[in-house]
N, C-alpha and C positions, 0 to 999 in steps of 0.2 A: 504494500500500500504506500501511498505518498506520505512523506513526513510533513508534519505541520511546521511551517516556518514562523518563528517568533520575531525575527528581525531581518529585514532586508537592507541592502545597501545600494548605493548608486553605482553608476557605470564609471569606468576609468579610461582617461587618456594618460597612459603611464610613460610618456616620454620624459627624458631628463629635462627639468625646467631650470632656466637660468634667469637671474634677476636682470632688470633693466639698468640704465645708466643715469637716469634722471634722479634728482634729489627731491625730497619732500619733507615737510615739517609736520609735527604733531599738531592736531587741532581739536576743536570741540567735537563731541560726539555727533555724527550726522543723524538726521531723522530720516524717515522713509521717503521724504521728498528730496533728499540730497542737498541739505543746506550747508554742509561743511565746505568752505572754500579751499581750492588748490590752485597754485600758480604753476606747478611743474607740469611738464609734458612727458608722457610715457612713450617709448618706442612701440611700434605696432607689434613687434615680435614677442612682447611680454604676454604671457598667458595668465589668466586668473588675476588680472589687474583691472578691477571694475571702475576705479576712480582716476586712472591715468597718472598716478604718481610714481610709477616704476617699481613699486613693491608688490609682491604677490599677496593676494588676499585669500582668506579661508572662508568657505561656506559650510556651515554645519546645519544639518536638518534634524527636525523633530517631527516626523510625519504622524506620530501618535500623540502629539501634543494637544492640549486643550486650548481652544481659542474662544473667548467670549462665552464660556460655558459649553461649547460644542466639543464633545469627546472625539478625539482622533481627527480633528479638523486639520491639524498640522501647521507648522511654520518653519521658517529658516532664519538663521542668524549669519550675517556677514561680519567677519572680523578683519579689520584693515591692517595690513602690514606697516611696519615702520622700522627705523634704525634700531629701535630697542625691542622689537618684536610685537606680539599681539597684546592688546590692552582691552580691558572691559569697557573703558570709556570710549573706545573707537569701534563701536559695533552698531549694526542696524538690524532690527527685527522686522521681518516681512511676513505677512500672512495674506489670505484672500480678503481680509478686512482692511488691508492697507490701501489708502487712497490711490486710485488709478489701476489697481489690480483687478482684472475681470472677475466677475461672479462674487460670491460671498462665502465666508467660512461656514461649512456645514459639517455635521457629524460624519465621520468616516470618509472624508474627502482625501485624507492623507496627503496634503499638500507638501511637496518635498520628497515624495516616494522615490524619485530618481532625479538626478541633477547633472546637467552637462554645461560646462563653462567654456565659452569660446567666443571670439569676435564674429558674430553672425552677420552683421551689416557692413563690415569692412571699414568702420570709422576709427580703428586703432584701439578701441576700448572693449574689454571683455564683456560679453553679455551672458545671461544665465537662462537656460531653458529648464523649467521646473515642471515635472510630471506629477499628476495627481490621479486619484481614483474617482474623479468627479462622475456622478451619475447624471446623464443627460437625457433629454427627451428622446423617445424612440425605443422600441423593444430591443433590448440587448446592447444598447449604445452606452459606452462607458469609457472614461479616461479623457484627460485633456493635457495639453502642454502650454504653459504660459511662458512667454519670453519677457524677461526683465532687462531693459537696455542699460548698458553701462553709461555713466555720466561723470563729468568732472567732479561733481559734488558727492558722488557715491551712488551705489545701486539703490533703486527705489521703485515705486509703482508707476511713476509718470510715464505715460504713453505705452504701458505694458500691453502686449498683444497676445492673442490666442492663435496657435497653429491649428488651422481648421482641417477637418477631414474632408475628403472630396464630396462635392454636392451629390445628394441622392444616395449616399452609402448608408447601409444599415447593418446592425449586428456587429459593429466594429469596436475596436479598442485602440485609442490613440495614446502614444507615449510609452507603450511597453518596449523594453530593451533600449531605451533612449541612450545614445552614445554619440559623441562628437568627434570629428576628424576632418582631414582634407582628403577625401577619397578619390578625387580626380586630379590632384596636384596642381590646381590652378591658383593656389595661394589664398583661396577663400574657404571659409569653414562651412562644413556640411553637418547635417544631423541624420543619424540612422535611428529608425524607430518603426514600430507598428503604426500604420497611418491609414485607417479606413479600408484596410485590405482584409481578405479572408484569413483564417487561422494559419495558413501555410506561407503567407507572404509578409515581407518586410519592405520598407522603402528607405532610400537615401534621398533626403531633401537637400538639394544643392544650394549653396549660397552664391551671391549675397542675398540675404533675406530683406524684404521690404519691411518697413516699420509696421505694416499691417499684419506681419507674421507670415506672409506669402513667400515661398522659396522661389528661386530662379527657375528650377525645373525639378522633376522627380524621376527616380529610377526605382522600379519595382522588381523584386527578386523572389522567386519561389525558393525558400530556404529550408523546408522540411523534407525529411526522408523517412519513409514508412510512417509509423504512428507516434513518433517521438515529439517531445516538446523542446522548444528552444528556451534554455533557462539561464544562460550565461553568455555575455558578449564582452569583448575587450578590443581596443583599437590601438594601432601604432604602426610605424614604418618598420616592418620586419624584413624588408628586402634591401633597404638602403638606396632606393631610387627616388626618394623625396616625396613619395605618395603614401598616405596612410593606408594600411591594410586592416582587415577585420578577422577576428577569430571568434567562432560561434561554437557553443557546446550544448549537447542535447541529453535528454533523459526521457525514460518512459517508466512510469510508476517508480519502482525502487531501483531500476537499472540505469546506470550511466550508458549513454549510447554514442560515445565518441564525440569528435568535433570536426569542424571544417575550417579551412583557411581560404579566405576570399581576398585575392590580390587586388589592390587598387591600381587602376589604369587611367590614362587620360580621359576616358569616357565614363569612368565610374568603377564600381566593383565588378570583378570578373564574374561571369555567370557559370564558370566551370571551376568549382572549388576543389581543393585537395584535402585528403583526410588528415585529421589530427587525433591524438589520444584524448581521453576524457579528462575533465577537470572540474573541481568544485569551487575554485577561485582562480583568477588569472589577472596578470598585468604585464606590461611591456616596458623594458628598459634596456639600454645598451650597456650591459655589465662588463663587456670586454673591450669597449671603445673601438670597435671596428667599423662603425658607421651603420650597422644593421641592428635593429631592435631585437632583443631576445625575449622569448615568451616564458614567463614564470607562472607555474600552475601549482595548485594543491591537488595531489593525487587522490582519486576516489578509491578507498580501500576495497580491493577485490571487485571493483566496478559496481558495488552495491551502495546506493545512497543511504539506506537505512543503517549502514555501519558507520556513517560519519560521526555521530555523537560519541562513539566509543573508540574513535581512532586517535592514536598518539599524534599522527600528522606527518606528512611527507611533502616536501616542496621539490618539484622537478622543473628544471630549466631546459628549454629547447633553444639552442643558439641560432640566431638569424643567419640566413644565407641569401644569395641573390634570387633564390626561388621560394623563400619563405622559411618557416621554422624547420631546423634540421631534424631528421629522423634518427641520425646516428651520433651526432655530437650533442650530448646531454649531460646534465649534472643533477644528482639527487642529493638532497640535504635534509637531515632530520636533527632532532635535539641530541641524538647520539653521535652525530658527526664530530670529528675532532675539532676543537676550538669553539663549538657552539655551547653556550652556557645552558645548564640544566640537564635533565634526563627525560627522554621520551617516555611518557606514561599514558596508560589507557585514558582516553577522554580529553587529553590536553588540547587536541585539534590545532597543532602547530601548522600555520599556513591558512587558518580560517579566513584571514584577511591579508591582502598583499598590496603593496604599492612601491613604486620605484622613483628614485631621485638621487641627486649627487649631494650627499651629506658632507663629504670631506673636501669638495672643491677640486678634486684631482682629475676631473673629466670622465670618471667611470661612474656609472649609475650604481647605487646601492639598493638593497631590498629591505623594506620594513615588513616584518612577519608578525601578524597578530596571533597570540596564543590565549584567547579570551577565557578558556575553561581550565587553564592551568591553576593548580593549587599553590598558594603562597603559604608555606608552613602548613598549618592545619585548616586554612581557609579555602574551602573548595570553590573553584570557579572565580577566584579573585582576579586572575588574569595577568598576563604580561605581554611584552612586545620585545622582539629580537631584531637587531639590525645586522644583516649580512652584507659584507663589503665587497664591492666589485674591484676588479684589478686585471692585470695581464693574465689572460687565460679564462677570465670570467669570475663568477661568484665562488666563494669558498667559505669554510667555517672559521679559518684563521682570523683572529681579531674581532670576531662577532661580539656584540654587546647585548645585554638584556636589562630591561627596566620593568619595575612594577611599582605599586604605590608605597611599598616599604623601602624602596631604594632611597638612600640619603639624597635630599635635595628635591625629590618629587613631592609636591604638596599632597596632604591627605594621608590616609592609612588604608592599607589593603583590607578589604572585608569580603566575606564569602558572598558570592553571587554578583559582584560588581561588574565582572566581564571587562576589565581593563584590557585593551587590545581589540575591542569589539569593532573598531574602525580605525584605520591608519591612513595618513596622507603625508607625503613629503613635498614641501613647498619652501622656496627661499623667501620667507616673509620679511627678512632683514636686509635683503639686497646686498649681501656680502659674498655671493657666489657659493654659499653652502646652505643646503636645504635644512629647514627645521622639520621636526617630526610633530605632527598633530596626531594625538591618540585619544580615543574616547573610552569611557566606561559607561555604556548606555543604561546600566542598572544602578549606578551610583546614587544612593539616597532616594531610590525609586524614580528619580527624574532624569538622571544622566549628567555627566560632566565631560569636559574636554581639557586636555593638557597640551602645552607646547614646550618641547625640549629643543635647545639650541644646537645647531650644527657647528662643528669645528673641524680643523684639519686632521684631528685625531679620531673624529667620530662624534657621536652625540654626547651631550653632557646634561646632567640634571641640574647643574648649578645655574641658578637664575630662571629655572622653569616656572611656568605659570599655569594656573588652573582657572577655567571659566565654567561656572554653573549657570543655569537659567536665571537664577536670582541675580548673579553678578552682571548679566547683560540685559537685565530688565525684560526678560522673556517670561511667558507664562510658566508658572510653577505647578506642582502637583504631579500626579502620575503621568509619565510620558516616556519618550525614548530619545531625549536630546543627545546627539552624538551617535545615533544609530548609523549614520553615513555622512560622508563629506562629498562635495562636488567632485566629479570626475573619478570617483571610485567605481570599480566594477560592481555589477548588480548580482550579489550573492546572498545566501542566507546564513544565519547562525543557528546551529542545531544543538540545543541542550539535550543532555542524556535523558531528561525527564519527558521529552516529547513522546 
């Protein structure tokens, strides 16, 4: 039977992200209409820079959050980067009740269910596509994608648009598998998603997008094989040709059904995919710095999804080649690999969450590995995160680092069930060429919290790390899942053993 998913995450563009060259100053906390002034100009190459100051910004979702008394209406929080990192005072909270955002916050909308950050209109500022489980008029019609446009004053609801399904379509779901990339190599950002098509089809919506939410053109692909379900998607340039590719992974009931590699071409995604192995999580980063993105995955134990909650966890890397992920050059890493802190134990789920970025500034992507169900002492499922470092030859266990809430310098205390490592994201929010780690514990104090650890030439450091809770950023408190995902993470589930 299918496993009930308690926590989903968003999709990932796991390229190595670099900071811009422009400077910025700290300012007053922006509101949802973007009142905070900025004089600096950001280069167009900077990703996840919503206000154009050159610093990477972090988007945290709480799709199960309460908004105006509406259970699971959902909201997102934008935390703006600065020379000193993330600060609670420089955040913006956005929900469907924010002025300018289409529709209204309603129970079970799950606003923020998936998040894709990319410059969609080509103005040099990052925009944010937000998927929700919106129930719409029509039998079987569900799901919507709202685009929040980047602005010099910060992300907000002004001029927000809805990506519409094709006229006359019915029985559709919009926004499923939402992922961003440049799939035709024209330098303009595209969105991949389910878009008014039948269950076996997905669409690439090519940029530039109009401010109405209309794409320049659409490519539809039949992506299903047999009776399986598409349950995981990740994007990145895995061939080194300057065009983003797509990896999709499938399941049927309790069985993993392998994956497919869809090469990006000047006309869009190839219609003739090549086979991939199965995966329960995935991300892309250039761990050996050869110019080709490497596919990092969590292995499905024995190919059986129902065994994931009891799995110690294994991460497998398929190194990029000119034709896509290699079938022969691979690396497998567990907590029993030499150099990796800890010991692989039943139910740890090493690799439940994955993200890539350059923490040390050496040009090699590193891999953040969430271990949300690891026990810390006697505290079951307190959770941890491990950093695996890239280098000549690729990822290795040597020099790996591990952090949990009992690590000196990390705010708070490890507690049973927190699930620290339940979401991970590597972004250079300080613009020093070294990525910081954003890591969440979505069950911390029943509402969730997010931490930011600084990147250095030696790796991550807990010194000077900060924690942000919903109360800290003036977001709704109470039962929720703040930090269940970050923008541009891959769309996966967390499977507790109690499911």
